[in-house]
PyMOL CGO cylinders between C-alpha atoms (Angstrom):
from pymol import cmd
from pymol.cgo import CYLINDER

trace = [
    CYLINDER, -50.53, 1.78, 52.28, -49.80, 4.39, 49.68, 0.3, 1, 1, 1, 1, 1, 1,
    CYLINDER, -49.80, 4.39, 49.68, -47.61, 3.92, 46.27, 0.3, 1, 1, 1, 1, 1, 1,
    CYLINDER, -47.61, 3.92, 46.27, -45.93, 6.78, 44.73, 0.3, 1, 1, 1, 1, 1, 1,
    CYLINDER, -45.93, 6.78, 44.73, -46.60, 6.59, 40.88, 0.3, 1, 1, 1, 1, 1, 1,
    CYLINDER, -46.60, 6.59, 40.88, -44.91, 9.75, 39.93, 0.3, 1, 1, 1, 1, 1, 1,
    CYLINDER, -44.91, 9.75, 39.93, -45.15, 13.58, 39.95, 0.3, 1, 1, 1, 1, 1, 1,
    CYLINDER, -45.15, 13.58, 39.95, -46.63, 13.65, 43.60, 0.3, 1, 1, 1, 1, 1, 1,
    CYLINDER, -46.63, 13.65, 43.60, -49.37, 11.17, 43.00, 0.3, 1, 1, 1, 1, 1, 1,
    CYLINDER, -49.37, 11.17, 43.00, -49.50, 8.20, 45.25, 0.3, 1, 1, 1, 1, 1, 1,
    CYLINDER, -49.50, 8.20, 45.25, -52.48, 5.34, 45.04, 0.3, 1, 1, 1, 1, 1, 1,
    CYLINDER, -52.48, 5.34, 45.04, -53.82, 3.35, 47.69, 0.3, 1, 1, 1, 1, 1, 1,
    CYLINDER, -53.82, 3.35, 47.69, -52.23, -0.18, 47.24, 0.3, 1, 1, 1, 1, 1, 1,
    CYLINDER, -52.23, -0.18, 47.24, -55.91, -1.66, 47.49, 0.3, 1, 1, 1, 1, 1, 1,
    CYLINDER, -55.91, -1.66, 47.49, -57.04, 0.48, 44.30, 0.3, 1, 1, 1, 1, 1, 1,
    CYLINDER, -57.04, 0.48, 44.30, -54.26, -0.84, 41.94, 0.3, 1, 1, 1, 1, 1, 1,
    CYLINDER, -54.26, -0.84, 41.94, -55.40, -4.01, 39.91, 0.3, 1, 1, 1, 1, 1, 1,
    CYLINDER, -55.40, -4.01, 39.91, -52.46, -3.87, 37.57, 0.3, 1, 1, 1, 1, 1, 1,
    CYLINDER, -52.46, -3.87, 37.57, -49.25, -2.14, 36.96, 0.3, 1, 1, 1, 1, 1, 1,
    CYLINDER, -49.25, -2.14, 36.96, -47.86, -2.73, 33.10, 0.3, 1, 1, 1, 1, 1, 1,
    CYLINDER, -47.86, -2.73, 33.10, -45.02, -1.63, 30.95, 0.3, 1, 1, 1, 1, 1, 1,
    CYLINDER, -45.02, -1.63, 30.95, -46.14, 0.34, 28.17, 0.3, 1, 1, 1, 1, 1, 1,
    CYLINDER, -46.14, 0.34, 28.17, -43.57, -0.74, 25.43, 0.3, 1, 1, 1, 1, 1, 1,
    CYLINDER, -43.57, -0.74, 25.43, -44.66, -4.36, 26.14, 0.3, 1, 1, 1, 1, 1, 1,
    CYLINDER, -44.66, -4.36, 26.14, -48.49, -4.44, 26.40, 0.3, 1, 1, 1, 1, 1, 1,
    CYLINDER, -48.49, -4.44, 26.40, -49.19, -1.82, 23.70, 0.3, 1, 1, 1, 1, 1, 1,
    CYLINDER, -49.19, -1.82, 23.70, -47.76, -4.46, 20.99, 0.3, 1, 1, 1, 1, 1, 1,
    CYLINDER, -47.76, -4.46, 20.99, -51.15, -5.83, 21.76, 0.3, 1, 1, 1, 1, 1, 1,
    CYLINDER, -51.15, -5.83, 21.76, -54.41, -4.76, 19.74, 0.3, 1, 1, 1, 1, 1, 1,
    CYLINDER, -54.41, -4.76, 19.74, -56.64, -5.51, 22.58, 0.3, 1, 1, 1, 1, 1, 1,
    CYLINDER, -56.64, -5.51, 22.58, -54.37, -3.48, 25.03, 0.3, 1, 1, 1, 1, 1, 1,
    CYLINDER, -54.37, -3.48, 25.03, -54.48, -0.56, 22.53, 0.3, 1, 1, 1, 1, 1, 1,
    CYLINDER, -54.48, -0.56, 22.53, -58.32, -0.67, 22.08, 0.3, 1, 1, 1, 1, 1, 1,
    CYLINDER, -58.32, -0.67, 22.08, -58.61, -0.72, 25.82, 0.3, 1, 1, 1, 1, 1, 1,
    CYLINDER, -58.61, -0.72, 25.82, -56.48, 2.26, 26.57, 0.3, 1, 1, 1, 1, 1, 1,
    CYLINDER, -56.48, 2.26, 26.57, -58.06, 4.17, 23.59, 0.3, 1, 1, 1, 1, 1, 1,
    CYLINDER, -58.06, 4.17, 23.59, -61.52, 3.47, 25.36, 0.3, 1, 1, 1, 1, 1, 1,
    CYLINDER, -61.52, 3.47, 25.36, -60.14, 4.65, 28.85, 0.3, 1, 1, 1, 1, 1, 1,
    CYLINDER, -60.14, 4.65, 28.85, -59.09, 7.55, 26.88, 0.3, 1, 1, 1, 1, 1, 1,
    CYLINDER, -59.09, 7.55, 26.88, -62.27, 8.46, 25.13, 0.3, 1, 1, 1, 1, 1, 1,
    CYLINDER, -62.27, 8.46, 25.13, -64.25, 8.06, 28.44, 0.3, 1, 1, 1, 1, 1, 1,
    CYLINDER, -64.25, 8.06, 28.44, -62.00, 10.41, 30.34, 0.3, 1, 1, 1, 1, 1, 1,
    CYLINDER, -62.00, 10.41, 30.34, -60.49, 7.75, 32.42, 0.3, 1, 1, 1, 1, 1, 1,
    CYLINDER, -60.49, 7.75, 32.42, -56.68, 8.52, 31.72, 0.3, 1, 1, 1, 1, 1, 1,
    CYLINDER, -56.68, 8.52, 31.72, -54.89, 10.66, 33.80, 0.3, 1, 1, 1, 1, 1, 1,
    CYLINDER, -54.89, 10.66, 33.80, -51.11, 11.69, 32.75, 0.3, 1, 1, 1, 1, 1, 1,
    CYLINDER, -51.11, 11.69, 32.75, -48.67, 11.70, 35.89, 0.3, 1, 1, 1, 1, 1, 1,
    CYLINDER, -48.67, 11.70, 35.89, -45.58, 11.21, 34.08, 0.3, 1, 1, 1, 1, 1, 1,
    CYLINDER, -45.58, 11.21, 34.08, -43.53, 14.33, 33.72, 0.3, 1, 1, 1, 1, 1, 1,
    CYLINDER, -43.53, 14.33, 33.72, -41.75, 13.12, 30.38, 0.3, 1, 1, 1, 1, 1, 1,
    CYLINDER, -41.75, 13.12, 30.38, -42.17, 10.03, 28.20, 0.3, 1, 1, 1, 1, 1, 1,
    CYLINDER, -42.17, 10.03, 28.20, -44.71, 7.71, 30.06, 0.3, 1, 1, 1, 1, 1, 1,
    CYLINDER, -44.71, 7.71, 30.06, -42.97, 4.42, 30.69, 0.3, 1, 1, 1, 1, 1, 1,
    CYLINDER, -42.97, 4.42, 30.69, -45.88, 2.45, 32.18, 0.3, 1, 1, 1, 1, 1, 1,
    CYLINDER, -45.88, 2.45, 32.18, -49.56, 2.63, 33.37, 0.3, 1, 1, 1, 1, 1, 1,
    CYLINDER, -49.56, 2.63, 33.37, -51.49, 1.60, 36.47, 0.3, 1, 1, 1, 1, 1, 1,
    CYLINDER, -51.49, 1.60, 36.47, -54.61, 0.54, 36.23, 0.3, 1, 1, 1, 1, 1, 1,
    CYLINDER, -54.61, 0.54, 36.23, -57.36, 1.24, 39.19, 0.3, 1, 1, 1, 1, 1, 1,
    CYLINDER, -57.36, 1.24, 39.19, -61.37, 0.59, 38.98, 0.3, 1, 1, 1, 1, 1, 1,
    CYLINDER, -61.37, 0.59, 38.98, -62.07, 4.27, 37.62, 0.3, 1, 1, 1, 1, 1, 1,
    CYLINDER, -62.07, 4.27, 37.62, -58.51, 5.22, 35.74, 0.3, 1, 1, 1, 1, 1, 1,
    CYLINDER, -58.51, 5.22, 35.74, -55.64, 4.67, 34.26, 0.3, 1, 1, 1, 1, 1, 1,
    CYLINDER, -55.64, 4.67, 34.26, -52.81, 6.55, 35.33, 0.3, 1, 1, 1, 1, 1, 1,
    CYLINDER, -52.81, 6.55, 35.33, -49.62, 6.81, 32.67, 0.3, 1, 1, 1, 1, 1, 1,
    CYLINDER, -49.62, 6.81, 32.67, -46.37, 6.99, 34.99, 0.3, 1, 1, 1, 1, 1, 1,
    CYLINDER, -46.37, 6.99, 34.99, -42.60, 8.04, 34.11, 0.3, 1, 1, 1, 1, 1, 1,
    CYLINDER, -42.60, 8.04, 34.11, -41.62, 5.23, 36.13, 0.3, 1, 1, 1, 1, 1, 1,
    CYLINDER, -41.62, 5.23, 36.13, -40.74, 1.59, 35.35, 0.3, 1, 1, 1, 1, 1, 1,
    CYLINDER, -40.74, 1.59, 35.35, -43.37, -0.89, 35.98, 0.3, 1, 1, 1, 1, 1, 1,
    CYLINDER, -43.37, -0.89, 35.98, -40.93, -2.80, 38.00, 0.3, 1, 1, 1, 1, 1, 1,
    CYLINDER, -40.93, -2.80, 38.00, -40.07, 0.35, 40.01, 0.3, 1, 1, 1, 1, 1, 1,
    CYLINDER, -40.07, 0.35, 40.01, -43.65, 0.67, 41.06, 0.3, 1, 1, 1, 1, 1, 1,
    CYLINDER, -43.65, 0.67, 41.06, -43.83, -3.01, 41.97, 0.3, 1, 1, 1, 1, 1, 1,
    CYLINDER, -43.83, -3.01, 41.97, -40.51, -2.82, 43.87, 0.3, 1, 1, 1, 1, 1, 1,
    CYLINDER, -40.51, -2.82, 43.87, -42.28, -0.06, 46.00, 0.3, 1, 1, 1, 1, 1, 1,
    CYLINDER, -42.28, -0.06, 46.00, -45.36, -1.56, 46.73, 0.3, 1, 1, 1, 1, 1, 1,
    CYLINDER, -45.36, -1.56, 46.73, -43.43, -4.89, 47.73, 0.3, 1, 1, 1, 1, 1, 1,
    CYLINDER, -43.43, -4.89, 47.73, -41.42, -3.19, 50.08, 0.3, 1, 1, 1, 1, 1, 1,
    CYLINDER, -41.42, -3.19, 50.08, -44.13, -2.34, 52.02, 0.3, 1, 1, 1, 1, 1, 1,
    CYLINDER, -44.13, -2.34, 52.02, -45.73, -5.85, 52.72, 0.3, 1, 1, 1, 1, 1, 1,
]
cmd.load_cgo(trace, "trace")
């Protein structure tokens, strides 16, 4: 099954490792370091049309989304 994460981007639910609220987790130094490393390695794709509210972690990429993390989670939960 595919989950819409914004701007016509859908990911297979089996690819998704986690969905995180940007405001809540970027307070952590380790999370900021992780995102900087991903950005340096070209592993970040911004699929938000405006200000990103969440990010979705997969094996090889991190996607910034303008959807709230609970919206993405809710979409995934409806299909199970």
